[in-house]
C-alpha positions as a printed NumPy array, in Angstrom:
array([[-162.119, -180.753,   55.66 ],
       [-160.744, -181.651,   59.126],
       [-162.16 , -183.866,   61.839],
       [-162.801, -182.57 ,   66.036],
       [-163.153, -185.484,   68.614],
       [-164.295, -185.134,   71.999],
       [-163.026, -187.665,   74.71 ],
       [-163.949, -186.122,   77.948],
       [-164.784, -182.677,   79.134],
       [-162.476, -181.066,   82.426],
       [-162.935, -178.106,   84.357],
       [-161.601, -175.143,   82.889],
       [-161.009, -172.793,   85.8  ],
       [-157.279, -173.044,   85.478],
       [-156.564, -173.944,   89.026],
       [-156.174, -178.214,   89.888],
       [-157.466, -179.073,   93.273],
       [-154.234, -178.981,   95.968],
       [-154.435, -175.281,   94.9  ],
       [-151.63 , -176.508,   91.97 ],
       [-152.092, -174.454,   88.751],
       [-153.88 , -176.461,   86.017],
       [-151.884, -177.177,   82.774],
       [-153.227, -178.475,   79.244],
       [-151.158, -180.305,   77.609],
       [-150.949, -179.844,   73.278],
       [-149.196, -182.44 ,   71.257],
       [-148.553, -182.886,   67.999],
       [-148.157, -185.311,   65.498],
       [-147.818, -186.495,   61.635],
       [-150.676, -186.515,   59.964],
       [-149.367, -188.089,   56.842],
       [-148.362, -191.236,   59.178],
       [-151.725, -191.343,   60.971],
       [-151.152, -188.969,   63.18 ],
       [-154.448, -186.636,   64.974],
       [-152.928, -183.869,   64.058],
       [-152.814, -181.562,   67.672],
       [-154.251, -183.102,   70.235],
       [-154.548, -181.526,   73.494],
       [-155.088, -183.195,   76.754],
       [-155.544, -183.18 ,   80.491],
       [-152.784, -183.422,   82.98 ],
       [-152.951, -184.429,   86.886],
       [-150.511, -182.258,   88.569],
       [-150.136, -185.024,   91.106],
       [-149.837, -187.956,   88.859],
       [-148.255, -186.738,   86.139],
       [-151.254, -188.084,   84.298],
       [-152.596, -187.612,   80.516],
       [-156.511, -187.667,   79.627],
       [-157.205, -187.217,   76.485],
       [-159.658, -183.787,   75.215],
       [-160.37 , -183.452,   71.747],
       [-158.13 , -183.679,   68.203],
       [-157.754, -181.755,   65.129],
       [-156.393, -182.548,   61.597],
       [-156.994, -179.648,   60.427],
       [-153.441, -178.883,   59.515],
       [-151.027, -181.26 ,   57.731],
       [-148.312, -182.413,   59.877],
       [-148.39 , -179.925,   62.62 ],
       [-145.213, -181.214,   63.865],
       [-144.32 , -178.98 ,   66.053],
       [-146.217, -176.369,   68.807],
       [-145.713, -173.758,   71.07 ],
       [-148.42 , -171.796,   73.511],
       [-149.378, -168.466,   73.223],
       [-148.239, -166.419,   76.105],
       [-152.073, -165.5  ,   76.686],
       [-153.001, -168.926,   77.4  ],
       [-155.605, -169.628,   74.89 ],
       [-153.173, -169.353,   71.354],
       [-151.185, -172.417,   70.2  ],
       [-149.133, -171.814,   67.489],
       [-148.04 , -174.667,   64.725],
       [-146.042, -175.39 ,   61.904],
       [-146.923, -177.409,   58.825],
       [-144.001, -179.613,   57.972],
       [-144.647, -180.205,   54.631],
       [-142.651, -179.161,   51.343],
       [-144.594, -176.195,   51.195],
       [-143.937, -175.318,   54.867],
       [-146.809, -173.367,   56.744],
       [-148.037, -171.709,   60.105],
       [-150.415, -171.515,   61.855],
       [-152.545, -170.068,   64.658],
       [-155.481, -172.426,   66.621],
       [-157.316, -170.781,   69.608],
       [-157.707, -172.905,   72.46 ],
       [-161.802, -173.479,   73.442],
       [-163.813, -176.056,   75.588],
       [-164.637, -177.712,   72.032],
       [-160.87 , -178.325,   71.299],
       [-158.105, -176.106,   68.915],
       [-159.907, -174.384,   65.988],
       [-158.208, -172.613,   63.597],
       [-158.443, -169.326,   63.554],
       [-157.398, -168.458,   59.744],
       [-155.75 , -170.328,   57.364],
       [-152.242, -171.768,   57.262],
       [-149.656, -168.206,   56.59 ],
       [-146.809, -169.863,   54.366],
       [-143.755, -169.397,   56.043],
       [-141.334, -169.344,   53.257],
       [-139.443, -172.25 ,   53.44 ],
       [-139.256, -175.862,   53.175],
       [-140.332, -178.91 ,   55.721],
       [-140.092, -176.259,   59.065],
       [-139.783, -178.068,   62.282],
       [-139.53 , -175.776,   64.364],
       [-140.951, -172.682,   66.234],
       [-140.75 , -170.35 ,   68.578],
       [-142.299, -166.586,   69.594],
       [-140.573, -163.808,   69.512],
       [-140.744, -160.104,   69.717],
       [-144.189, -160.25 ,   68.243],
       [-143.078, -162.567,   66.137],
       [-143.573, -165.938,   65.118],
       [-139.765, -167.732,   64.521],
       [-139.723, -171.108,   62.393],
       [-136.794, -173.532,   61.518],
       [-137.127, -174.63 ,   57.94 ],
       [-134.939, -178.125,   57.754],
       [-135.94 , -178.593,   54.185],
       [-134.69 , -174.728,   52.677],
       [-132.141, -174.42 ,   54.808],
       [-133.585, -171.065,   56.422],
       [-135.402, -169.189,   59.039],
       [-138.508, -167.081,   59.001],
       [-140.375, -164.458,   60.273],
       [-144.11 , -164.237,   60.471],
       [-145.586, -161.415,   62.199],
       [-148.654, -161.907,   65.26 ],
       [-151.185, -159.55 ,   65.062],
       [-152.513, -158.395,   68.037],
       [-155.722, -160.69 ,   67.768],
       [-153.302, -163.726,   68.172],
       [-154.091, -164.909,   64.158],
       [-150.779, -164.408,   62.06 ],
       [-149.772, -161.641,   58.914],
       [-147.425, -162.2  ,   56.301],
       [-145.844, -162.387,   54.156],
       [-143.137, -164.219,   55.71 ],
       [-139.273, -162.562,   55.689],
       [-136.956, -164.73 ,   55.265],
       [-133.03 , -165.609,   56.39 ],
       [-131.112, -167.997,   54.456],
       [-128.419, -169.877,   55.451],
       [-125.439, -171.288,   53.479],
       [-122.842, -173.624,   54.224],
       [-122.311, -177.444,   54.615],
       [-120.857, -180.075,   56.616],
       [-118.437, -183.498,   56.022],
       [-121.281, -185.604,   56.273],
       [-122.252, -186.168,   52.628],
       [-125.58 , -187.575,   53.206],
       [-127.605, -185.322,   55.829],
       [-124.857, -182.398,   55.476],
       [-124.895, -181.6  ,   52.111],
       [-126.095, -177.996,   52.515],
       [-127.892, -175.617,   55.541],
       [-130.684, -177.738,   57.295],
       [-132.031, -175.   ,   60.09 ],
       [-133.307, -177.254,   62.561],
       [-134.4  , -175.31 ,   65.622],
       [-134.875, -171.62 ,   66.572],
       [-134.619, -170.34 ,   70.238],
       [-135.229, -166.543,   71.923],
       [-132.058, -166.182,   74.519],
       [-133.151, -165.713,   78.131],
       [-132.284, -161.56 ,   78.047],
       [-134.784, -161.842,   74.272],
       [-132.336, -159.53 ,   72.751],
       [-130.852, -162.258,   70.435],
       [-132.109, -165.24 ,   68.632],
       [-130.546, -168.909,   68.294],
       [-130.442, -170.857,   65.076],
       [-129.242, -173.918,   65.367],
       [-128.341, -175.985,   62.241],
       [-127.831, -179.444,   61.643],
       [-126.631, -178.869,   57.977],
       [-123.755, -176.925,   58.332],
       [-122.937, -177.827,   62.136],
       [-123.089, -174.043,   63.753],
       [-125.264, -172.242,   65.628],
       [-126.412, -168.775,   64.404],
       [-126.856, -165.213,   66.917],
       [-129.508, -163.563,   65.152],
       [-130.659, -159.944,   66.105],
       [-134.53 , -159.8  ,   65.713],
       [-136.159, -156.778,   64.726],
       [-139.498, -156.416,   66.112],
       [-140.976, -153.741,   63.795],
       [-139.717, -155.385,   60.056],
       [-139.363, -158.789,   61.798],
       [-135.791, -158.56 ,   59.747],
       [-133.322, -160.82 ,   60.818],
       [-129.595, -159.772,   61.154],
       [-126.998, -162.351,   61.851],
       [-124.554, -160.955,   64.757],
       [-122.331, -164.064,   64.555],
       [-121.82 , -167.869,   64.155],
       [-120.193, -170.469,   66.678],
       [-119.179, -173.701,   65.148],
       [-119.138, -177.216,   66.195],
       [-117.713, -180.062,   65.743],
       [-117.784, -181.331,   62.217],
       [-120.191, -183.783,   61.746],
       [-121.795, -183.389,   64.457],
       [-124.856, -182.583,   63.496],
       [-126.338, -180.038,   66.304],
       [-130.234, -180.314,   66.256],
       [-131.608, -178.304,   69.187],
       [-130.233, -175.618,   72.004],
       [-131.844, -174.948,   75.762],
       [-130.552, -172.666,   78.155],
       [-129.785, -173.513,   81.861],
       [-131.997, -171.464,   83.786],
       [-128.77 , -169.681,   84.901],
       [-128.831, -167.535,   81.354],
       [-125.171, -168.291,   81.469],
       [-124.686, -171.717,   79.723],
       [-126.744, -173.555,   77.236],
       [-126.935, -176.829,   75.47 ],
       [-126.824, -178.265,   72.226],
       [-127.653, -181.788,   71.442],
       [-126.215, -183.578,   68.647],
       [-127.862, -185.452,   65.936],
       [-125.486, -187.049,   64.339],
       [-123.333, -188.514,   67.333],
       [-124.845, -189.488,   70.768],
       [-123.608, -185.757,   72.373],
       [-124.44 , -182.905,   74.178],
       [-121.707, -179.805,   73.606],
       [-122.409, -177.384,   76.699],
       [-121.666, -173.944,   76.558],
       [-121.237, -170.316,   77.246],
       [-123.727, -167.842,   76.48 ],
       [-122.759, -164.193,   77.296],
       [-125.773, -162.204,   76.747],
       [-123.999, -158.638,   76.202],
       [-122.384, -159.836,   73.24 ],
       [-124.11 , -162.267,   71.808],
       [-121.347, -165.206,   71.851],
       [-121.577, -168.396,   72.222],
       [-119.096, -170.746,   73.076],
       [-118.376, -173.781,   73.216],
       [-117.081, -176.138,   76.698],
       [-117.1  , -179.747,   76.18 ],
       [-118.823, -182.591,   75.139],
       [-120.862, -185.045,   77.102],
       [-121.767, -188.466,   75.416],
       [-125.705, -189.383,   75.631],
       [-124.532, -193.448,   75.963],
       [-122.379, -194.829,   78.861],
       [-120.195, -196.922,   75.907],
       [-119.267, -193.676,   74.007],
       [-117.783, -192.492,   76.261],
       [-113.821, -192.385,   75.457],
       [-114.591, -192.364,   71.903],
       [-117.082, -188.761,   71.798],
       [-113.72 , -187.394,   73.771],
       [-111.164, -188.55 ,   71.582],
       [-109.695, -191.38 ,   73.808],
       [-109.209, -194.65 ,   73.558],
       [-110.106, -196.372,   76.704],
       [-111.062, -199.81 ,   77.04 ],
       [-114.456, -200.966,   76.06 ],
       [-114.786, -197.37 ,   74.384],
       [-116.218, -197.729,   70.76 ],
       [-117.325, -195.282,   67.772],
       [-120.658, -193.855,   68.683],
       [-123.527, -195.699,   67.228],
       [-126.063, -193.578,   65.268],
       [-129.047, -192.882,   68.18 ],
       [-129.848, -189.76 ,   66.546],
       [-130.561, -187.783,   69.398],
       [-134.054, -185.372,   69.256],
       [-134.834, -183.496,   72.063],
       [-133.12 , -182.27 ,   75.592],
       [-134.86 , -180.397,   78.776],
       [-133.134, -178.747,   81.611],
       [-134.685, -178.867,   85.352],
       [-135.883, -175.577,   86.457],
       [-133.5  , -175.724,   89.664],
       [-131.016, -176.164,   86.683],
       [-129.176, -179.462,   88.236],
       [-130.364, -182.302,   85.787],
       [-130.866, -182.105,   82.134],
       [-132.319, -184.781,   80.119],
       [-132.089, -186.149,   76.923],
       [-133.795, -188.708,   74.216],
       [-132.006, -190.969,   71.784],
       [-134.007, -191.958,   69.531],
       [-131.844, -195.147,   67.589],
       [-132.194, -196.947,   71.278],
       [-135.277, -196.171,   73.106],
       [-133.485, -194.413,   76.06 ],
       [-133.536, -191.115,   77.673],
       [-130.037, -190.225,   79.248],
       [-130.31 , -188.441,   82.521],
       [-127.075, -185.944,   82.271],
       [-125.896, -183.858,   86.11 ],
       [-125.11 , -180.425,   85.298],
       [-123.069, -178.624,   87.72 ],
       [-123.447, -174.423,   86.732],
       [-120.561, -173.381,   88.688],
       [-118.054, -175.754,   87.205],
       [-119.613, -175.299,   83.734],
       [-119.638, -179.33 ,   83.212],
       [-121.941, -181.881,   82.208],
       [-121.547, -185.374,   82.976],
       [-123.898, -188.814,   82.048],
       [-125.641, -190.493,   85.108],
       [-127.234, -193.014,   83.518],
       [-130.177, -194.184,   80.505],
       [-133.461, -195.541,   80.716],
       [-136.087, -196.913,   78.547],
       [-138.283, -194.192,   77.06 ],
       [-141.284, -196.308,   77.027],
       [-141.911, -196.622,   73.78 ],
       [-140.06 , -196.53 ,   70.09 ],
       [-138.673, -193.554,   68.67 ],
       [-138.627, -190.44 ,   71.269],
       [-138.951, -187.846,   69.196],
       [-139.671, -184.951,   71.644],
       [-139.146, -185.286,   75.577],
       [-140.754, -182.472,   77.685],
       [-141.17 , -181.274,   81.096],
       [-144.164, -180.421,   83.32 ],
       [-143.726, -176.508,   83.755],
       [-143.708, -177.605,   87.623],
       [-140.709, -179.771,   87.043],
       [-141.865, -182.91 ,   88.356],
       [-142.712, -185.097,   85.394],
       [-141.136, -185.306,   82.184],
       [-143.247, -187.011,   78.874],
       [-141.837, -188.176,   75.521],
       [-143.106, -187.868,   72.898],
       [-142.63 , -191.495,   70.917],
       [-143.226, -191.273,   67.242],
       [-142.918, -194.959,   66.255],
       [-144.959, -196.047,   68.926],
       [-147.507, -193.751,   68.344],
       [-147.558, -193.018,   72.564],
       [-146.389, -190.442,   75.113],
       [-145.289, -191.904,   78.084],
       [-144.961, -189.566,   81.637],
       [-141.893, -190.291,   83.88 ],
       [-141.672, -188.814,   87.462],
       [-138.539, -187.353,   88.145],
       [-136.751, -188.112,   91.209],
       [-135.562, -184.729,   92.815],
       [-132.238, -185.924,   94.054],
       [-130.88 , -188.008,   91.57 ],
       [-132.836, -187.187,   88.556],
       [-133.889, -190.565,   87.308],
       [-137.201, -191.143,   85.335],
       [-139.901, -193.206,   87.073],
       [-142.31 , -194.636,   84.292],
       [-145.537, -193.373,   84.91 ],
       [-147.872, -194.354,   82.225],
       [-148.816, -193.713,   78.744],
       [-151.659, -192.857,   76.036],
       [-152.11 , -193.41 ,   72.902],
       [-150.767, -191.205,   70.454],
       [-150.086, -191.95 ,   66.709],
       [-147.1  , -190.535,   64.782],
       [-146.3  , -187.601,   68.042],
       [-143.735, -185.472,   67.271],
       [-144.041, -183.286,   70.662],
       [-145.33 , -182.563,   73.362],
       [-146.179, -178.097,   75.27 ],
       [-147.738, -177.033,   78.065],
       [-150.411, -174.132,   78.402],
       [-151.232, -172.763,   81.007],
       [-154.887, -173.241,   82.797],
       [-158.281, -174.474,   80.944],
       [-159.209, -173.761,   77.078],
       [-160.851, -171.316,   78.131],
       [-163.351, -168.853,   76.127],
       [-161.288, -167.65 ,   72.902],
       [-163.3  , -167.656,   70.669],
       [-162.336, -167.353,   66.67 ]])
C-alpha cells in the first residue's frame, strides 16, 4: 500500500492574493530511488516559492506527469519494465489514485500527453508509442493501442534500436509528434479520436548520433525546438501544420565551448561536445527565450529566439542549483522557472529577468529523486474518486 503525507493546508479558491490565478505544482519522482512518488505543492505567485502539501507513493516511479484539462485530475506514467499509466484525483487530502494503473503495452514509459480524448505515452524501453482512452469521468480505459517504432542509430551504446522518449501534440491539434532518441528522428502521426490508432504520416531525420529527447513548440506555432541528449545542442525546426512536416533549420550549442564543434567548425578553442546529457527545454510565453537543462555540468542554458529570422543563439549558462537537472518547468505566467534535480533530490526555482531571460535563483525544496514538475490551475478542489 502507498503512504500519504500532509505537510500544510492551503486555500482552494483558485485565486491567489493580488488577483493572480493560483496554481499548484505537481512533482514526479522515482520511488525506486527513494522518491515520494507524486507530490503536490503550493506556489507563491509573487516569489515562485514552493510549499509541499501532500505526497503519495502508491504508484511506482511516476517519472512524468500531465495535468488534466479540468484542473482536478493528474495523469502519470509508471516507468517500470511492464509500463503503465494512471489517473489521480487532486483532492484536499492530496492525490488519490482513481483506479489501478493500466498497462501501456510497452516498457519504460518516460513521457505522456493528452490528445483527442486519449492519453499518449512514449515508451523508451520498447521504442513504442501507446494510446489509452480517457473516459468521461477522467479514468483510463484499455487495452492500449501501440505503434512500434523501427530503426537504430550510429551510437551502439544508446541507439541499438528505437527509444521513443517524448510525445507532443502540435498547436493545431491535428498531429502528434513522437521524438525517438534511438533513431535520431521525429515521427509525425495522425491520431484517430474514435479508435486511438496512430498512423505515421511522415518522419524527420535529425543529425545521426544527436539523440533527440524532447520537443517544444514556439508560441507562434510554426517553429519547434528539439533538444538532443547525445550532444549538447538544440535543433530549431520549421513546422508546417497544413502538411504535417517538420524541417530542421540549424543547431545551437548548449555550452559556450562547443559552439564551433557543434556547428562543424574548427575555431580557436573549439572542443568536441562534452557528454552533458541535455534533458529538457521550455520556451517563454512571448517566444523570445528558451531554457535547456544540461545534466552533465548541472547548468541551465539560456537561448534567445528570433522567430522572424528563425534563429536561436546561446546567451549564457547558469548553475541549476542542484545536481542532474532532469526536467525544467515554466510557471504558466512565465515569471519563474523550476528545475527538478534528480540526484541532489530537490526542486529549485528561479525568477526570470524579462529583458535578458537570465534566471536568478530563489530557493529550493527537498524532493528526493525528482523527475518532473507540472502545474495545475487552481487549488485541490473536490474531485472525489
